[in-house]
N, C-alpha and C positions, 0 to 999 in steps of 0.2 A: 141766375140761369147758368148751369154748368155747360160750357161750350164743348160739345163732343165728349162729355164726361169731364173728369179732371185730366186734361190732355197734356199738362205739364209734368205730372208725376207718373203718368201711365201712357201707353200708346192710345191715341185718339180712337173714339168709337169702338172700344172693346168693353167686355164685361168688367174687366179690372178697372177701367177708367170710370165706368158707371158706378160701380160699388164704391170707389174712392170718393166720387162726388157726393154720393148719398151720405157716406160717413162724414164728409166735410160739413154737411148741413145744407146742401143745395135745396132750394124750394122748387126749382124747375130743372128737369134733365132734358137737355137738347141733344138730338142726334139727327143724322141725315138718312134719307131713304132713297135707295135705288132698287130696281127690280132685276132679279136673275132671269136667265133665259126661260126657265120654267115657272116664272111668275111669282117667285117668293120675294117678300120685302126684306131687304138687307140694310143693315146700319153701316153705311160707308159714305164718305164725303165725295170722293172722286168718281168719275165715270169709268175709270180703270182701276185695277188692283195694284198697279205698278208702284205707286209711292208708299203705300202703307203695308204691303205684304211682300212676300218673297216670290210672288208670281208676276205674270204679265198678262194683259188682255183686258178687253172691255167687260164690265160687270154684266151687261145685258146679253153678252155672247156666251156666258158661262152658266152652268147649272149650279144649284146649291151645293151638290156633292163636290163639284170641281172647286168652288170657292172655299169650301170647308177643309179642303186638303192643304190650303195655304196657311202659313203662320202670319198673324197680324201684329207681330211684335214691334214693327217699325224699326227693326235693326237692333233691338235691345234684348240681349240674350236672356235676361231674367224673366221676360214675358213671352218666351218662345212657345208656350202652350196656348196663347191667346189666338182666337179665330175671329173672323168677321161675324158678328152676331146677326141672327135673325131678329126681326122685330119682336117676335114672340119671346125670345130669350131676354131681350131688354125689358119688355113689359113685365115679365115675371119678377123683376127686381123692384118695381115701382110701388111704394106704399101709397095708400089712398090720399095722403096729405101732400104728395109731390105730383106736380104736373109733368106730363110727358109731352115735350114739344118736338114735333117731327117736321124737319125741313124737306120739302118735296124737291128733289134735285134733278128730275128728268121730265122731259115733255111727255113721257108716257102717262103722266098724271093729267094731261089734257083730255085723256080718254075717261069719260064719265064712268064707264064700267070698272076701270081700274080704281077710281076713287071710291066707288060703291063697295068694292071688295075690301079696300083699306078700312072704310068705316065699319064694315061688317066684322073684320078681324079685330078691330079695336073693341067692338062690343063683345065678341067671343072671349077676348083676353081679359075682359073686365076693367078696362082702363078708359073706355070712351068718355065717361063722365068727368075724367080729369086729364084729358088730352087736348092738344091744340095742334094745328098745322101752320107751318110757316113757309114762305117762299119769297124769292126776289121777283117772281113772275106773277102778275095779276091773273093771267089766264089759268094757271094751275089752281090758284085759290078759288076762282070762279067755278071751275069744273067741280072741285070738291064741295063747295058750298051748295051747288045745285043738287047734290045727292045727300048731303049731311049738314044741313043748315044749323043743327044744334051744336056742332063742334066749333069752338072759337078759332078764328084765323088771325094771322099776323103777317103783314107785308113789310119786308126789309127794303129800305130805300137808300140808294147811294148818292142820288143827285138832287132830289126835290127838297127845297128849303121849307116847304109847307107839308104838313101831315097829309098823307093820302087818305081819301075817304073810304067808306064801306069796308072797314076791317076793324076787328076788336083791339088789335095791338099794332103799333107802328114801331119799326126798328130803324131809326135814322142812323146812317153812318155818323159817327160822333162829331166830325167837324161841322155838320149841318146845325148842331145845337149852338155852335159858336157863331155861325152866320145868322141864325135866327133864334135869339134868346127867348122869344115868345112861343117857340115851337111846342113846348110841353103844355103851356097854358091853353093854346089853341086846341091841341089834341084832347085835353081834359074837358074842355067846354063841349066837345063832341061826344064825350063819354068813352074816349079811347085811352088805353094804357100805352105807356111809352117805355121802351127798353132800348137804349142806344146800342148800336153795333160797335162795340169797343171791348174786345176780349182781354185787353190788358188795361183795365180802367183805373188802376191805383192813382196815377198822377192827376186824374180829373174827378176823384170821388167827391171832394168838397163842392165842386161846381155842380155835379149831378144832384147832390143833396139840396143845394140851394134851389135848383130848378124844380125839384120834386118829382124826379123820374120814379117810375113804379117798379122797375127791375133793372138788374145789371147783368150783362154777359161776362163770364169769367173763364179763362183757361184754367185757372187754379182757384176754385171756390173758397178753399180754406184760407188762402193768403188774402183774398179780397175781403172775406168776412172778418178776419183779424184786423185788417186796416180800418174797416167800417166801425168795428167796435172801439178801436182806439180813438177815431175821430169823434164818435158820438159820446164818448165818455170824457172828452177833453173839455174842461170847464171853460176854456177860452173860445170854444167853437160853438157858435150859435146857430149853425145850419143843421136843423133837425128834420127828419122825415119819418113819419110813422110807417110809411110804406116800405122803408128799407131797414128792417129790424130782423 
């Protein structure tokens, strides 16, 4: 799962980062969603534009036109042409075999009408059947599920040593898998997929393979895939996982 695209080689949540992640071979492209003042879905992590663009202000207080005037280069001159993408721009890049994972970053997604509009846009963009929504907040997922029960959901968890129920995918902060080595087995018994929240997973790849996790988050998908290939082709390494190939 490419975390905000390839955010090590490119500015996060930009079309450049998304294209790089797809070229790397990512199976899932993860991005974050906020809404502009005029109701457009924008791919940006923070509630303000301050950190990732050359502007200031809250995303929800700005129109799409205002946001699009800003560069999303993250201070890297070679990416000065990058802008905060609309969901539609990100979706246009996604091939059918890649999942689009959308993290709902604002409580505006507690509004069922906003969730319904998101689901409708995914349908219009032709990606609904290979999209999923993620959140740290159960309420946002519940609101979305109430209007789009066909779209898989994933709950990211920072503190619970047991997999949360009623979600298709669980994303435990990686130390939780050290505290509870049975976490993955319990989730699998419930029919849930497991993707640890660990954007720099290389030091723990062998452990994840041993546990049998279903996906990995990575800031640099190419680097992670190279390390996975090295481990899985090491004759001395007996930790194999068909789900991580």
